[in-house]
DRENPA-3360 file (N, C-alpha, C; in nm, 2 decimals, always signed):
BEGIN
1 = MKYKALRQ = -3.27/+4.50/+1.04/-3.19/+4.52/+0.93/-3.04/+4.53/+0.96 ~ -3.01/+4.60/+1.07/-2.87/+4.61/+1.12/-2.82/+4.48/+1.16 ~ -2.90/+4.40/+1.23/-2.85/+4.27/+1.28/-2.84/+4.17/+1.16 ~ -2.92/+4.19/+1.06/-2.91/+4.11/+0.94/-2.77/+4.13/+0.87 ~ -2.74/+4.26/+0.86/-2.61/+4.29/+0.80/-2.49/+4.24/+0.88 ~ -2.51/+4.25/+1.01/-2.40/+4.19/+1.10/-2.39/+4.04/+1.08 ~ -2.50/+3.98/+1.07/-2.50/+3.83/+1.05/-2.43/+3.80/+0.92 ~ -2.46/+3.88/+0.81/-2.40/+3.85/+0.68/-2.25/+3.88/+0.69;
9 = ACSGMTAT = -2.21/+3.98/+0.76/-2.06/+4.00/+0.78/-1.99/+3.89/+0.85 ~ -2.06/+3.84/+0.96/-2.00/+3.73/+1.03/-1.99/+3.60/+0.95 ~ -2.10/+3.58/+0.87/-2.10/+3.46/+0.78/-1.99/+3.48/+0.67 ~ -1.97/+3.60/+0.63/-1.86/+3.62/+0.53/-1.72/+3.59/+0.59 ~ -1.70/+3.64/+0.71/-1.57/+3.61/+0.77/-1.55/+3.47/+0.80 ~ -1.66/+3.40/+0.84/-1.65/+3.25/+0.86/-1.61/+3.18/+0.74 ~ -1.68/+3.22/+0.62/-1.65/+3.16/+0.50/-1.50/+3.18/+0.46 ~ -1.45/+3.30/+0.49/-1.31/+3.34/+0.45/-1.22/+3.25/+0.53;
17 = VALLSALW = -1.24/+3.23/+0.66/-1.16/+3.14/+0.74/-1.16/+3.00/+0.69 ~ -1.28/+2.95/+0.65/-1.30/+2.82/+0.60/-1.22/+2.80/+0.47 ~ -1.22/+2.90/+0.39/-1.15/+2.90/+0.26/-1.00/+2.89/+0.28 ~ -0.95/+2.98/+0.37/-0.81/+2.97/+0.40/-0.77/+2.84/+0.46 ~ -0.85/+2.79/+0.55/-0.82/+2.66/+0.61/-0.81/+2.55/+0.50 ~ -0.90/+2.55/+0.41/-0.90/+2.46/+0.30/-0.77/+2.47/+0.21 ~ -0.73/+2.59/+0.19/-0.61/+2.61/+0.12/-0.49/+2.56/+0.19 ~ -0.50/+2.56/+0.33/-0.39/+2.52/+0.41/-0.37/+2.36/+0.41;
25 = ICPTPADA = -0.49/+2.29/+0.42/-0.48/+2.15/+0.44/-0.51/+2.07/+0.32 ~ -0.56/+2.13/+0.21/-0.60/+2.06/+0.10/-0.53/+2.10/-0.03 ~ -0.40/+2.08/-0.04/-0.33/+2.11/-0.16/-0.39/+2.03/-0.28 ~ -0.37/+2.08/-0.40/-0.42/+2.01/-0.52/-0.33/+1.89/-0.55 ~ -0.38/+1.79/-0.62/-0.30/+1.67/-0.64/-0.17/+1.70/-0.71 ~ -0.16/+1.81/-0.79/-0.04/+1.84/-0.87/+0.06/+1.91/-0.79 ~ +0.03/+1.96/-0.67/+0.13/+2.03/-0.59/+0.24/+1.94/-0.55 ~ +0.36/+2.01/-0.55/+0.48/+1.94/-0.50/+0.49/+1.95/-0.35;
33 = LTVSELDF = +0.49/+1.84/-0.28/+0.49/+1.84/-0.13/+0.62/+1.78/-0.08 ~ +0.66/+1.83/+0.03/+0.79/+1.78/+0.09/+0.76/+1.66/+0.18 ~ +0.84/+1.56/+0.17/+0.83/+1.44/+0.25/+0.91/+1.46/+0.38 ~ +0.85/+1.43/+0.49/+0.92/+1.44/+0.62/+0.97/+1.31/+0.67 ~ +0.90/+1.20/+0.63/+0.94/+1.06/+0.68/+0.88/+0.96/+0.58 ~ +0.96/+0.85/+0.56/+0.91/+0.74/+0.49/+0.89/+0.62/+0.58 ~ +0.76/+0.58/+0.60/+0.73/+0.47/+0.69/+0.70/+0.35/+0.59 ~ +0.80/+0.26/+0.58/+0.78/+0.15/+0.49/+0.73/+0.02/+0.56;
41 = TSGSIALK = +0.63/-0.04/+0.51/+0.57/-0.16/+0.57/+0.61/-0.29/+0.50 ~ +0.67/-0.27/+0.38/+0.72/-0.39/+0.31/+0.83/-0.34/+0.22 ~ +0.91/-0.43/+0.17/+1.02/-0.40/+0.08/+1.10/-0.52/+0.05 ~ +1.20/-0.50/-0.04/+1.28/-0.61/-0.09/+1.42/-0.56/-0.12 ~ +1.51/-0.66/-0.12/+1.65/-0.63/-0.17/+1.69/-0.74/-0.26 ~ +1.75/-0.70/-0.37/+1.80/-0.80/-0.47/+1.95/-0.77/-0.50 ~ +2.02/-0.88/-0.50/+2.16/-0.88/-0.53/+2.18/-0.92/-0.67 ~ +2.24/-0.84/-0.75/+2.25/-0.86/-0.90/+2.40/-0.87/-0.94;
49 = NGSATIAS = +2.41/-0.95/-1.04/+2.54/-0.96/-1.12/+2.51/-0.91/-1.26 ~ +2.54/-0.79/-1.28/+2.50/-0.73/-1.41/+2.35/-0.71/-1.40 ~ +2.28/-0.76/-1.50/+2.13/-0.75/-1.51/+2.06/-0.87/-1.45 ~ +2.14/-0.97/-1.41/+2.08/-1.10/-1.36/+2.07/-1.09/-1.21 ~ +1.96/-1.13/-1.16/+1.94/-1.13/-1.01/+1.99/-1.27/-0.96 ~ +2.08/-1.27/-0.87/+2.14/-1.39/-0.82/+2.08/-1.43/-0.68 ~ +2.02/-1.33/-0.61/+1.95/-1.36/-0.49/+1.86/-1.24/-0.45 ~ +1.76/-1.27/-0.38/+1.67/-1.16/-0.33/+1.60/-1.20/-0.20;
57 = ANFTTTGE = +1.55/-1.10/-0.13/+1.49/-1.13/+0.00/+1.39/-1.02/+0.03 ~ +1.28/-1.05/+0.10/+1.18/-0.95/+0.14/+1.22/-0.90/+0.28 ~ +1.18/-0.78/+0.32/+1.20/-0.73/+0.45/+1.10/-0.81/+0.54 ~ +1.15/-0.84/+0.66/+1.06/-0.91/+0.76/+1.00/-0.82/+0.86 ~ +1.05/-0.70/+0.87/+1.00/-0.60/+0.97/+0.98/-0.46/+0.90 ~ +0.90/-0.38/+0.96/+0.88/-0.25/+0.91/+0.99/-0.16/+0.95 ~ +1.00/-0.04/+0.89/+1.10/+0.06/+0.92/+1.07/+0.20/+0.89 ~ +1.16/+0.29/+0.91/+1.14/+0.43/+0.87/+1.27/+0.50/+0.84;
65 = IVMGQYQP = +1.25/+0.59/+0.75/+1.37/+0.68/+0.71/+1.32/+0.82/+0.73 ~ +1.39/+0.89/+0.83/+1.35/+1.02/+0.86/+1.43/+1.12/+0.77 ~ +1.36/+1.22/+0.71/+1.42/+1.31/+0.63/+1.49/+1.42/+0.72 ~ +1.60/+1.47/+0.66/+1.67/+1.58/+0.73/+1.76/+1.55/+0.84 ~ +1.79/+1.42/+0.87/+1.88/+1.39/+0.97/+1.94/+1.25/+0.94 ~ +2.05/+1.22/+1.01/+2.12/+1.09/+1.00/+2.06/+1.00/+1.10 ~ +2.05/+0.87/+1.07/+2.00/+0.77/+1.16/+2.11/+0.66/+1.18 ~ +2.15/+0.64/+1.30/+2.24/+0.53/+1.33/+2.17/+0.39/+1.32;
73 = FPEIVTPI = +2.25/+0.29/+1.30/+2.19/+0.15/+1.32/+2.15/+0.13/+1.46 ~ +2.03/+0.07/+1.49/+1.93/+0.01/+1.40/+1.80/+0.09/+1.38 ~ +1.81/+0.22/+1.38/+1.69/+0.30/+1.38/+1.61/+0.29/+1.25 ~ +1.67/+0.25/+1.14/+1.60/+0.25/+1.02/+1.52/+0.12/+1.01 ~ +1.58/+0.00/+1.03/+1.52/-0.13/+1.02/+1.61/-0.23/+1.08 ~ +1.56/-0.34/+1.13/+1.65/-0.45/+1.18/+1.73/-0.50/+1.06 ~ +1.84/-0.57/+1.09/+1.93/-0.62/+0.99/+1.85/-0.71/+0.88 ~ +1.89/-0.69/+0.76/+1.83/-0.77/+0.65/+1.93/-0.87/+0.60;
81 = SITVPFVG = +1.89/-0.99/+0.59/+1.97/-1.10/+0.54/+1.93/-1.15/+0.41 ~ +2.03/-1.18/+0.32/+2.00/-1.24/+0.19/+2.10/-1.35/+0.16 ~ +2.04/-1.47/+0.12/+2.12/-1.59/+0.10/+2.15/-1.60/-0.05 ~ +2.28/-1.61/-0.08/+2.33/-1.63/-0.21/+2.35/-1.78/-0.23 ~ +2.29/-1.85/-0.33/+2.31/-1.99/-0.35/+2.46/-2.03/-0.37 ~ +2.50/-2.13/-0.30/+2.63/-2.19/-0.31/+2.74/-2.10/-0.25 ~ +2.70/-1.99/-0.19/+2.80/-1.89/-0.14/+2.78/-1.87/+0.01 ~ +2.66/-1.83/+0.05/+2.64/-1.80/+0.19/+2.54/-1.69/+0.21;
89 = TYTFSLFT = +2.53/-1.65/+0.34/+2.43/-1.54/+0.37/+2.50/-1.41/+0.40 ~ +2.45/-1.30/+0.34/+2.50/-1.17/+0.36/+2.40/-1.09/+0.44 ~ +2.45/-1.01/+0.54/+2.36/-0.93/+0.62/+2.39/-0.78/+0.61 ~ +2.28/-0.71/+0.59/+2.29/-0.56/+0.57/+2.23/-0.49/+0.69 ~ +2.31/-0.42/+0.76/+2.26/-0.34/+0.88/+2.26/-0.19/+0.83 ~ +2.15/-0.13/+0.81/+2.13/+0.00/+0.75/+2.15/+0.11/+0.84 ~ +2.21/+0.22/+0.79/+2.22/+0.35/+0.86/+2.24/+0.46/+0.76 ~ +2.23/+0.58/+0.80/+2.26/+0.70/+0.71/+2.37/+0.78/+0.78;
97 = SAPNPTPS = +2.46/+0.83/+0.69/+2.57/+0.91/+0.75/+2.63/+1.00/+0.64 ~ +2.71/+1.10/+0.68/+2.79/+1.18/+0.59/+2.89/+1.10/+0.52 ~ +2.95/+1.15/+0.41/+2.94/+1.29/+0.36/+2.83/+1.32/+0.27 ~ +2.75/+1.23/+0.23/+2.63/+1.26/+0.15/+2.53/+1.33/+0.23 ~ +2.44/+1.41/+0.17/+2.35/+1.49/+0.24/+2.24/+1.41/+0.31 ~ +2.18/+1.46/+0.41/+2.07/+1.39/+0.48/+1.96/+1.36/+0.39 ~ +1.89/+1.25/+0.41/+1.78/+1.22/+0.32/+1.68/+1.33/+0.30 ~ +1.62/+1.33/+0.18/+1.52/+1.43/+0.15/+1.42/+1.37/+0.05;
105 = GSTSGSTI = +1.30/+1.42/+0.04/+1.21/+1.37/-0.05/+1.10/+1.46/-0.08 ~ +1.03/+1.44/-0.19/+0.91/+1.52/-0.23/+0.82/+1.44/-0.32 ~ +0.70/+1.49/-0.33/+0.60/+1.42/-0.42/+0.55/+1.53/-0.52 ~ +0.52/+1.48/-0.64/+0.46/+1.56/-0.74/+0.36/+1.48/-0.82 ~ +0.23/+1.51/-0.80/+0.13/+1.43/-0.86/+0.13/+1.28/-0.81 ~ +0.15/+1.19/-0.90/+0.15/+1.05/-0.87/+0.30/+0.99/-0.86 ~ +0.39/+1.08/-0.84/+0.53/+1.04/-0.83/+0.60/+1.09/-0.70 ~ +0.68/+1.00/-0.64/+0.75/+1.03/-0.52/+0.90/+1.01/-0.55;
113 = TADLTSLS = +0.98/+1.11/-0.51/+1.13/+1.09/-0.53/+1.20/+1.12/-0.40 ~ +1.31/+1.05/-0.38/+1.38/+1.07/-0.25/+1.53/+1.06/-0.28 ~ +1.61/+1.15/-0.21/+1.75/+1.14/-0.22/+1.80/+1.06/-0.10 ~ +1.83/+0.94/-0.12/+1.88/+0.84/-0.02/+2.02/+0.81/-0.04 ~ +2.10/+0.90/-0.09/+2.24/+0.87/-0.12/+2.32/+0.86/+0.01 ~ +2.27/+0.90/+0.12/+2.35/+0.88/+0.25/+2.32/+0.75/+0.31 ~ +2.24/+0.66/+0.25/+2.21/+0.53/+0.31/+2.34/+0.44/+0.29 ~ +2.38/+0.38/+0.40/+2.49/+0.29/+0.40/+2.45/+0.17/+0.48;
121 = ANLTGFLL = +2.55/+0.07/+0.48/+2.52/-0.06/+0.54/+2.65/-0.12/+0.59 ~ +2.64/-0.18/+0.71/+2.75/-0.27/+0.75/+2.72/-0.41/+0.70 ~ +2.81/-0.45/+0.61/+2.79/-0.58/+0.54/+2.87/-0.69/+0.61 ~ +2.81/-0.80/+0.64/+2.88/-0.92/+0.69/+2.85/-1.04/+0.60 ~ +2.94/-1.13/+0.59/+2.91/-1.25/+0.51/+3.04/-1.31/+0.45 ~ +3.03/-1.40/+0.36/+3.14/-1.47/+0.30/+3.23/-1.38/+0.23 ~ +3.36/-1.40/+0.25/+3.47/-1.32/+0.19/+3.49/-1.18/+0.25 ~ +3.40/-1.14/+0.34/+3.41/-1.01/+0.40/+3.49/-1.01/+0.53;
129 = PSGGLNAN = +3.55/-0.90/+0.58/+3.62/-0.90/+0.70/+3.54/-0.95/+0.82 ~ +3.60/-1.00/+0.92/+3.52/-1.05/+1.04/+3.43/-0.95/+1.10 ~ +3.47/-0.83/+1.11/+3.39/-0.72/+1.17/+3.29/-0.66/+1.08 ~ +3.29/-0.71/+0.96/+3.20/-0.65/+0.86/+3.26/-0.54/+0.78 ~ +3.19/-0.49/+0.68/+3.25/-0.39/+0.59/+3.14/-0.28/+0.57 ~ +3.18/-0.15/+0.60/+3.08/-0.04/+0.58/+3.09/+0.00/+0.44 ~ +2.97/+0.01/+0.37/+2.97/+0.05/+0.23/+2.84/+0.14/+0.21 ~ +2.86/+0.24/+0.12/+2.74/+0.32/+0.08/+2.66/+0.24/-0.02;
137 = IGGNAVGS = +2.53/+0.23/+0.01/+2.44/+0.16/-0.08/+2.32/+0.24/-0.12 ~ +2.33/+0.37/-0.10/+2.22/+0.46/-0.13/+2.21/+0.50/-0.27 ~ +2.11/+0.58/-0.30/+2.08/+0.63/-0.43/+1.96/+0.72/-0.44 ~ +1.93/+0.77/-0.56/+1.82/+0.85/-0.58/+1.70/+0.76/-0.62 ~ +1.60/+0.76/-0.53/+1.49/+0.67/-0.55/+1.37/+0.73/-0.61 ~ +1.29/+0.65/-0.69/+1.17/+0.70/-0.76/+1.06/+0.59/-0.74 ~ +0.94/+0.64/-0.72/+0.83/+0.54/-0.70/+0.70/+0.61/-0.73 ~ +0.59/+0.53/-0.71/+0.45/+0.58/-0.74/+0.39/+0.63/-0.61;
145 = FNNLTNAF = +0.31/+0.74/-0.62/+0.25/+0.80/-0.50/+0.10/+0.82/-0.52 ~ +0.03/+0.78/-0.41/-0.12/+0.80/-0.41/-0.15/+0.93/-0.32 ~ -0.19/+1.04/-0.39/-0.20/+1.16/-0.31/-0.33/+1.17/-0.23 ~ -0.41/+1.06/-0.23/-0.53/+1.05/-0.15/-0.50/+0.98/-0.02 ~ -0.41/+0.88/-0.02/-0.38/+0.80/+0.10/-0.24/+0.82/+0.15 ~ -0.16/+0.90/+0.07/-0.01/+0.92/+0.10/+0.07/+0.79/+0.09 ~ +0.01/+0.69/+0.03/+0.08/+0.56/+0.01/+0.18/+0.57/-0.10 ~ +0.30/+0.51/-0.09/+0.39/+0.50/-0.20/+0.42/+0.35/-0.23;
153 = TGLTWSHG = +0.45/+0.32/-0.35/+0.48/+0.18/-0.39/+0.60/+0.19/-0.49 ~ +0.68/+0.08/-0.49/+0.78/+0.07/-0.58/+0.89/+0.18/-0.58 ~ +0.91/+0.23/-0.46/+1.02/+0.33/-0.44/+1.15/+0.26/-0.45 ~ +1.22/+0.27/-0.57/+1.33/+0.19/-0.60/+1.46/+0.26/-0.64 ~ +1.57/+0.21/-0.60/+1.70/+0.26/-0.64/+1.80/+0.14/-0.64 ~ +1.91/+0.16/-0.71/+2.02/+0.06/-0.72/+2.15/+0.13/-0.69 ~ +2.25/+0.04/-0.64/+2.38/+0.09/-0.61/+2.48/-0.02/-0.64 ~ +2.59/+0.02/-0.72/+2.69/-0.08/-0.75/+2.78/-0.11/-0.63;
161 = LSGLSGLP = +2.83/-0.23/-0.63/+2.92/-0.27/-0.52/+3.06/-0.30/-0.57 ~ +3.08/-0.26/-0.69/+3.22/-0.29/-0.75/+3.32/-0.21/-0.67 ~ +3.44/-0.27/-0.66/+3.54/-0.20/-0.59/+3.55/-0.24/-0.44 ~ +3.45/-0.30/-0.39/+3.45/-0.34/-0.24/+3.54/-0.46/-0.23 ~ +3.63/-0.46/-0.13/+3.73/-0.57/-0.11/+3.65/-0.69/-0.07 ~ +3.68/-0.80/-0.13/+3.62/-0.93/-0.10/+3.50/-0.97/-0.18 ~ +3.45/-0.88/-0.26/+3.33/-0.90/-0.34/+3.37/-0.91/-0.49 ~ +3.30/-0.99/-0.56/+3.32/-1.00/-0.71/+3.28/-0.87/-0.77;
169 = SNLSVQFT = +3.34/-0.83/-0.89/+3.31/-0.71/-0.96/+3.17/-0.73/-1.03 ~ +3.12/-0.62/-1.07/+2.99/-0.61/-1.14/+2.87/-0.65/-1.05 ~ +2.89/-0.65/-0.92/+2.77/-0.67/-0.83/+2.70/-0.54/-0.80 ~ +2.57/-0.55/-0.77/+2.50/-0.43/-0.73/+2.38/-0.48/-0.65 ~ +2.33/-0.38/-0.57/+2.21/-0.41/-0.49/+2.09/-0.32/-0.53 ~ +1.97/-0.37/-0.54/+1.86/-0.30/-0.57/+1.76/-0.31/-0.46 ~ +1.71/-0.19/-0.41/+1.61/-0.18/-0.30/+1.48/-0.14/-0.35 ~ +1.37/-0.19/-0.30/+1.24/-0.14/-0.33/+1.16/-0.13/-0.20;
177 = LNGTAQLA = +1.09/-0.02/-0.18/+1.02/+0.01/-0.06/+0.87/+0.04/-0.09 ~ +0.78/+0.00/+0.00/+0.64/+0.03/-0.01/+0.59/+0.07/+0.13 ~ +0.51/+0.17/+0.13/+0.46/+0.22/+0.26/+0.38/+0.35/+0.26 ~ +0.40/+0.43/+0.36/+0.32/+0.56/+0.36/+0.42/+0.67/+0.39 ~ +0.40/+0.78/+0.32/+0.49/+0.90/+0.34/+0.42/+1.00/+0.43 ~ +0.50/+1.05/+0.52/+0.45/+1.16/+0.60/+0.49/+1.29/+0.54 ~ +0.40/+1.38/+0.52/+0.43/+1.51/+0.45/+0.44/+1.63/+0.54 ~ +0.52/+1.72/+0.51/+0.54/+1.84/+0.59/+0.42/+1.93/+0.56;
185 = AVPLPGAA = +0.38/+2.01/+0.67/+0.27/+2.10/+0.65/+0.29/+2.20/+0.54 ~ +0.19/+2.23/+0.47/+0.20/+2.32/+0.35/+0.18/+2.47/+0.40 ~ +0.28/+2.55/+0.39/+0.26/+2.69/+0.43/+0.15/+2.76/+0.35 ~ +0.07/+2.84/+0.41/-0.03/+2.92/+0.34/+0.03/+3.03/+0.26 ~ +0.00/+3.04/+0.14/+0.06/+3.15/+0.05/+0.03/+3.29/+0.11 ~ +0.13/+3.38/+0.10/+0.11/+3.51/+0.15/+0.00/+3.58/+0.08 ~ -0.02/+3.56/-0.05/-0.13/+3.62/-0.12/-0.26/+3.58/-0.07 ~ -0.28/+3.46/-0.02/-0.41/+3.41/+0.03/-0.43/+3.48/+0.17;
193 = LLFGSGLA = -0.33/+3.50/+0.25/-0.34/+3.57/+0.37/-0.39/+3.71/+0.35 ~ -0.32/+3.78/+0.26/-0.36/+3.92/+0.23/-0.50/+3.93/+0.18 ~ -0.54/+3.84/+0.09/-0.68/+3.84/+0.04/-0.78/+3.82/+0.15 ~ -0.75/+3.72/+0.23/-0.84/+3.69/+0.34/-0.86/+3.80/+0.44 ~ -0.75/+3.86/+0.48/-0.75/+3.97/+0.58/-0.82/+4.09/+0.52 ~ -0.80/+4.12/+0.39/-0.86/+4.23/+0.32/-1.01/+4.21/+0.31 ~ -1.05/+4.09/+0.27/-1.20/+4.06/+0.26/-1.26/+4.07/+0.40 ~ -1.20/+4.02/+0.50/-1.26/+4.03/+0.63/-1.27/+4.17/+0.68;
201 = GLLLRRAR = -1.17/+4.26/+0.65/-1.18/+4.40/+0.68/-1.29/+4.47/+0.61 ~ -1.31/+4.44/+0.49/-1.42/+4.51/+0.41/-1.56/+4.47/+0.47 ~ -1.57/+4.34/+0.51/-1.70/+4.29/+0.56/-1.72/+4.36/+0.70 ~ -1.62/+4.37/+0.78/-1.63/+4.43/+0.91/-1.66/+4.58/+0.90 ~ -1.60/+4.64/+0.80/-1.63/+4.78/+0.78/-1.77/+4.81/+0.74 ~ -1.82/+4.72/+0.66/-1.96/+4.73/+0.61/-2.06/+4.71/+0.73 ~ -2.03/+4.62/+0.82/-2.12/+4.59/+0.93/-2.12/+4.71/+1.03 ~ -2.00/+4.77/+1.05/-1.99/+4.89/+1.14/-2.07/+5.01/+1.08;
209 = KVLS = -2.06/+5.02/+0.95/-2.13/+5.13/+0.88/-2.28/+5.12/+0.89 ~ -2.33/+5.00/+0.88/-2.47/+4.97/+0.89/-2.52/+5.00/+1.04 ~ -2.44/+4.95/+1.13/-2.48/+4.96/+1.27/-2.47/+5.11/+1.33 ~ -2.39/+5.19/+1.26/-2.37/+5.33/+1.31/-2.49/+5.42/+1.27;
% end
């Protein structure tokens, strides 16, 4: 009888540990989770004049945007080239830098958002200075998120290029990324820890009482 009670207590403590582990690694789909990195496997860039797209190009290599830090060129992705008909080719060499905050992101249900306002590019091409022109092209991005696979699609933002020397007014760039988000570990709520430790203590106390 005593050993049966001890086994029951051990089983209860095992179940408690399992429950707490599940709370740790299995957040519900509606939970807001912090993104630690965006690993994009495909994407595109569109150059627009107002609402009309005058040129576009797909990314030819994969890349990554790390949250919480600045990345110099070419850590994000290799240079992206886009050819404008009757004008020439423009190349975007991406990097992140101050004064805008470091990239950050989060998911909520089927939506992913990211603050990519620190994203900049060294632009080279027709009518631009020979050494290129550094310009901020970042923005606040929104896309769709699959909370089962951590895949994101259509993470999109736009940025106007008006005011840049050598470029026509009313120009803007639109970026779209698809890939997988790496998520930060979910801290176990304090209430769950208190509940688990209290339950384990009661079970252990019961087992000792039976054995004494």
